[in-house]
TIVO-2410 file (N, C-alpha, C; in nm, 3 decimals):
# residues 59
REC num residu      c1      c2      c3 atome chaine
REC   1      M  -2.388  -0.360  -1.285     N      A
REC   1      M  -2.507  -0.434  -1.248    CA      A
REC   1      M  -2.469  -0.581  -1.226     C      A
REC   2      P  -2.428  -0.617  -1.105     N      A
REC   2      P  -2.378  -0.751  -1.075    CA      A
REC   2      P  -2.474  -0.863  -1.113     C      A
REC   3      E  -2.604  -0.840  -1.098     N      A
REC   3      E  -2.700  -0.947  -1.127    CA      A
REC   3      E  -2.700  -0.988  -1.274     C      A
REC   4      R  -2.646  -0.903  -1.362     N      A
REC   4      R  -2.642  -0.934  -1.504    CA      A
REC   4      R  -2.509  -0.995  -1.547     C      A
REC   5      K  -2.412  -0.993  -1.458     N      A
REC   5      K  -2.281  -1.052  -1.488    CA      A
REC   5      K  -2.273  -1.188  -1.421     C      A
REC   6      T  -2.194  -1.278  -1.479     N      A
REC   6      T  -2.189  -1.412  -1.423    CA      A
REC   6      T  -2.049  -1.457  -1.382     C      A
REC   7      W  -1.942  -1.393  -1.432     N      A
REC   7      W  -1.807  -1.442  -1.406    CA      A
REC   7      W  -1.774  -1.452  -1.258     C      A
REC   8      W  -1.819  -1.355  -1.178     N      A
REC   8      W  -1.784  -1.352  -1.037    CA      A
REC   8      W  -1.847  -1.466  -0.960     C      A
REC   9      R  -1.953  -1.525  -1.013     N      A
REC   9      R  -2.021  -1.635  -0.945    CA      A
REC   9      R  -1.930  -1.759  -0.933     C      A
REC  10      N  -1.827  -1.766  -1.017     N      A
REC  10      N  -1.732  -1.877  -1.008    CA      A
REC  10      N  -1.651  -1.871  -0.879     C      A
REC  11      F  -1.654  -1.757  -0.809     N      A
REC  11      F  -1.570  -1.736  -0.692    CA      A
REC  11      F  -1.649  -1.721  -0.563     C      A
REC  12      T  -1.778  -1.759  -0.564     N      A
REC  12      T  -1.858  -1.751  -0.441    CA      A
REC  12      T  -1.824  -1.868  -0.349     C      A
REC  13      G  -1.874  -1.863  -0.227     N      A
REC  13      G  -1.845  -1.968  -0.130    CA      A
REC  13      G  -1.699  -1.966  -0.090     C      A
REC  14      A  -1.632  -2.078  -0.107     N      A
REC  14      A  -1.490  -2.089  -0.071    CA      A
REC  14      A  -1.398  -2.024  -0.174     C      A
REC  15      G  -1.455  -1.978  -0.285     N      A
REC  15      G  -1.374  -1.915  -0.389    CA      A
REC  15      G  -1.312  -2.018  -0.480     C      A
REC  16      G  -1.211  -1.974  -0.557     N      A
REC  16      G  -1.147  -2.064  -0.649    CA      A
REC  16      G  -1.021  -2.004  -0.707     C      A
REC  17      P  -0.948  -2.085  -0.784     N      A
REC  17      P  -0.823  -2.038  -0.844    CA      A
REC  17      P  -0.849  -1.934  -0.953     C      A
REC  18      I  -0.754  -1.843  -0.967     N      A
REC  18      I  -0.767  -1.737  -1.066    CA      A
REC  18      I  -0.630  -1.711  -1.128     C      A
REC  19      S  -0.632  -1.668  -1.253     N      A
REC  19      S  -0.511  -1.626  -1.322    CA      A
REC  19      S  -0.537  -1.487  -1.377     C      A
REC  20      L  -0.449  -1.394  -1.345     N      A
REC  20      L  -0.465  -1.255  -1.389    CA      A
REC  20      L  -0.348  -1.214  -1.477     C      A
REC  21      D  -0.377  -1.142  -1.582     N      A
REC  21      D  -0.272  -1.089  -1.669    CA      A
REC  21      D  -0.241  -0.948  -1.619     C      A
REC  22      L  -0.134  -0.937  -1.541     N      A
REC  22      L  -0.093  -0.810  -1.484    CA      A
REC  22      L   0.034  -0.761  -1.552     C      A
REC  23      Y   0.064  -0.634  -1.535     N      A
REC  23      Y   0.188  -0.580  -1.588    CA      A
REC  23      Y   0.303  -0.667  -1.539     C      A
REC  24      G   0.383  -0.715  -1.628     N      A
REC  24      G   0.495  -0.799  -1.590    CA      A
REC  24      G   0.468  -0.947  -1.609     C      A
REC  25      G   0.345  -0.985  -1.641     N      A
REC  25      G   0.316  -1.125  -1.668    CA      A
REC  25      G   0.194  -1.176  -1.595     C      A
REC  26      A   0.163  -1.300  -1.624     N      A
REC  26      A   0.047  -1.364  -1.562    CA      A
REC  26      A   0.078  -1.399  -1.416     C      A
REC  27      R  -0.022  -1.383  -1.330     N      A
REC  27      R  -0.008  -1.420  -1.188    CA      A
REC  27      R  -0.125  -1.511  -1.153     C      A
REC  28      T  -0.099  -1.606  -1.067     N      A
REC  28      T  -0.204  -1.694  -1.019    CA      A
REC  28      T  -0.236  -1.661  -0.874     C      A
REC  29      G  -0.352  -1.705  -0.831     N      A
REC  29      G  -0.392  -1.681  -0.694    CA      A
REC  29      G  -0.526  -1.745  -0.664     C      A
REC  30      H  -0.591  -1.693  -0.560     N      A
REC  30      H  -0.720  -1.745  -0.513    CA      A
REC  30      H  -0.814  -1.625  -0.497     C      A
REC  31      A  -0.934  -1.636  -0.552     N      A
REC  31      A  -1.032  -1.527  -0.545    CA      A
REC  31      A  -1.156  -1.573  -0.470     C      A
REC  32      V  -1.215  -1.481  -0.392     N      A
REC  32      V  -1.339  -1.507  -0.321    CA      A
REC  32      V  -1.433  -1.389  -0.347     C      A
REC  33      A  -1.554  -1.420  -0.394     N      A
REC  33      A  -1.655  -1.317  -0.421    CA      A
REC  33      A  -1.758  -1.316  -0.308     C      A
REC  34      R  -1.796  -1.196  -0.269     N      A
REC  34      R  -1.900  -1.178  -0.168    CA      A
REC  34      R  -2.002  -1.077  -0.222     C      A
REC  35      I  -2.128  -1.102  -0.192     N      A
REC  35      I  -2.234  -1.008  -0.231    CA      A
REC  35      I  -2.300  -0.959  -0.102     C      A
REC  36      D  -2.315  -0.826  -0.092     N      A
REC  36      D  -2.373  -0.771   0.031    CA      A
REC  36      D  -2.524  -0.760   0.019     C      A
REC  37      G  -2.587  -0.712   0.124     N      A
REC  37      G  -2.732  -0.701   0.129    CA      A
REC  37      G  -2.792  -0.606   0.027     C      A
REC  38      K  -2.709  -0.519  -0.031     N      A
REC  38      K  -2.757  -0.425  -0.133    CA      A
REC  38      K  -2.727  -0.475  -0.274     C      A
REC  39      G  -2.675  -0.597  -0.285     N      A
REC  39      G  -2.646  -0.654  -0.416    CA      A
REC  39      G  -2.511  -0.617  -0.474     C      A
REC  40      R  -2.427  -0.549  -0.394     N      A
REC  40      R  -2.294  -0.512  -0.442    CA      A
REC  40      R  -2.199  -0.629  -0.427     C      A
REC  41      V  -2.116  -0.650  -0.529     N      A
REC  41      V  -2.023  -0.762  -0.529    CA      A
REC  41      V  -1.881  -0.711  -0.508     C      A
REC  42      T  -1.807  -0.781  -0.422     N      A
REC  42      T  -1.665  -0.754  -0.399    CA      A
REC  42      T  -1.590  -0.885  -0.424     C      A
REC  43      V  -1.484  -0.877  -0.502     N      A
REC  43      V  -1.400  -0.994  -0.526    CA      A
REC  43      V  -1.262  -0.965  -0.468     C      A
REC  44      A  -1.223  -1.045  -0.368     N      A
REC  44      A  -1.092  -1.032  -0.306    CA      A
REC  44      A  -0.999  -1.136  -0.368     C      A
REC  45      V  -0.878  -1.093  -0.404     N      A
REC  45      V  -0.781  -1.183  -0.467    CA      A
REC  45      V  -0.655  -1.187  -0.382     C      A
REC  46      R  -0.609  -1.308  -0.351     N      A
REC  46      R  -0.481  -1.329  -0.283    CA      A
REC  46      R  -0.387  -1.392  -0.386     C      A
REC  47      L  -0.284  -1.318  -0.425     N      A
REC  47      L  -0.190  -1.368  -0.524    CA      A
REC  47      L  -0.093  -1.467  -0.462     C      A
REC  48      D  -0.059  -1.571  -0.539     N      A
REC  48      D   0.042  -1.666  -0.495    CA      A
REC  48      D   0.177  -1.596  -0.487     C      A
REC  49      P   0.264  -1.638  -0.394     N      A
REC  49      P   0.397  -1.577  -0.386    CA      A
REC  49      P   0.482  -1.616  -0.506     C      A
REC  50      G   0.585  -1.538  -0.530     N      A
REC  50      G   0.678  -1.571  -0.636    CA      A
REC  50      G   0.664  -1.481  -0.756     C      A
REC  51      P   0.755  -1.499  -0.850     N      A
REC  51      P   0.753  -1.416  -0.970    CA      A
REC  51      P   0.636  -1.450  -1.059     C      A
REC  52      P   0.598  -1.360  -1.148     N      A
REC  52      P   0.489  -1.388  -1.240    CA      A
REC  52      P   0.521  -1.510  -1.326     C      A
REC  53      A   0.417  -1.585  -1.361     N      A
REC  53      A   0.434  -1.699  -1.450    CA      A
REC  53      A   0.491  -1.649  -1.582     C      A
REC  54      G   0.579  -1.724  -1.643     N      A
REC  54      G   0.639  -1.683  -1.769    CA      A
REC  54      G   0.768  -1.605  -1.751     C      A
REC  55      G   0.810  -1.583  -1.626     N      A
REC  55      G   0.939  -1.520  -1.599    CA      A
REC  55      G   0.946  -1.371  -1.622     C      A
REC  56      G   0.832  -1.301  -1.625     N      A
REC  56      G   0.836  -1.156  -1.644    CA      A
REC  56      G   0.906  -1.087  -1.530     C      A
REC  57      S   0.974  -0.979  -1.558     N      A
REC  57      S   1.049  -0.908  -1.454    CA      A
REC  57      S   0.967  -0.797  -1.389     C      A
REC  58      G   0.854  -0.760  -1.452     N      A
REC  58      G   0.775  -0.652  -1.398    CA      A
REC  58      G   0.821  -0.515  -1.441     C      A
REC  59      H   0.922  -0.510  -1.530     N      A
REC  59      H   0.975  -0.381  -1.576    CA      A
REC  59      H   0.948  -0.365  -1.723     C      A
***
């Protein structure tokens, strides 16, 4: 129920920076949230190039 959640609202409009804890370490990038006419929210994330922050190998 997107209308009850608030975190994704930080990424509306032009979006904003994001940090994700993925297997292999933290990754940074840029996220943009869009809400469609039916109230469904999609958050697209473009990860920055390079190895994960903290030097994780991903293995």
